[in-house]
C-alpha positions in Angstrom: 4.1 20.0 -48.2 4.5 22.6 -50.9 6.1 25.9 -50.3 2.7 27.6 -50.8 1.1 25.5 -48.1 4.0 26.1 -45.8 3.6 29.9 -46.4 -0.2 29.7 -45.7 0.4 27.8 -42.5 3.0 30.3 -41.3 0.7 33.3 -42.2 -2.1 31.6 -40.2 0.2 31.1 -37.2 1.4 34.6 -37.4 -2.2 36.0 -37.6 -3.1 34.0 -34.5 -0.1 35.5 -32.6 -0.3 39.1 -33.6 -3.5 39.2 -35.7 -6.9 40.7 -35.3 -8.9 40.7 -32.2 -11.0 37.7 -31.5 -13.8 37.0 -29.0 -14.1 34.5 -26.3 -17.6 33.3 -26.4 -19.4 31.7 -23.4 -22.3 29.3 -24.5 -25.3 28.4 -22.4 -25.1 24.8 -21.3 -28.1 24.5 -18.9 -25.8 22.6 -16.5 -23.6 25.1 -14.5 -25.1 27.4 -11.9 -25.1 31.2 -12.2 -22.8 31.4 -9.1 -20.3 29.0 -10.6 -20.2 30.8 -14.0 -19.8 34.1 -12.3 -17.0 32.8 -10.0 -15.3 31.3 -13.1 -15.4 34.5 -15.1 -14.0 36.5 -12.1 -11.2 34.0 -11.6 -10.2 33.3 -15.2 -11.2 36.5 -17.2 -10.7 38.9 -14.3 -14.2 40.3 -14.5 -15.6 42.2 -11.6 -18.7 40.7 -10.0 -21.2 43.0 -11.9 -19.6 42.2 -15.3 -19.5 38.5 -14.7 -23.1 38.5 -13.6 -24.2 40.5 -16.7 -22.4 38.0 -18.9 -24.1 35.1 -17.1 -27.5 36.6 -17.6 -26.9 37.4 -21.3 -25.6 33.9 -21.9 -28.7 32.4 -20.1 -31.2 34.5 -22.2 -29.5 34.8 -25.6 -27.5 31.4 -25.6 -24.1 33.0 -25.8 -22.1 36.1 -24.8 -18.7 37.4 -25.7 -16.9 37.5 -22.4 -13.6 38.8 -23.6 -11.9 40.3 -26.6 -8.3 40.0 -27.5 -5.7 38.3 -29.6 -5.7 34.5 -29.9 -2.7 34.0 -27.7 -4.3 35.8 -24.7 -7.7 34.2 -25.2 -6.5 30.6 -25.7 -5.4 30.0 -22.0 -8.5 31.5 -20.8 -10.6 29.2 -23.0 -8.6 26.3 -21.7 -9.2 27.1 -18.1 -12.9 27.8 -18.6 -13.2 24.5 -20.5 -11.4 22.7 -17.8 -14.0 24.0 -15.3 -16.8 22.5 -17.5 -17.9 25.7 -19.3 -18.7 25.7 -23.0 -16.5 28.4 -24.6 -15.2 29.1 -28.0 -12.9 31.6 -29.8 -14.4 33.3 -32.8 -13.3 36.0 -35.2 
């Protein structure tokens, strides 16, 4: 690997750690129930019931909803937990 590529890779890692805020996006999957999605958002993202319900409804009607904003290092474990529960989630800029 060239020094330039190593530098770019290090910059990318640094940006993920302390960089800009990103969004955890919940995508509609037509599989999980509203109750399950709400319970998962309360458990993993620490939403209250109303916020979780609103996110579930937005996701159902619009196809996706940003459920949490923050830096990559905070969102990644949440994404992993939601994914392990069978929810379709991504992290976007």
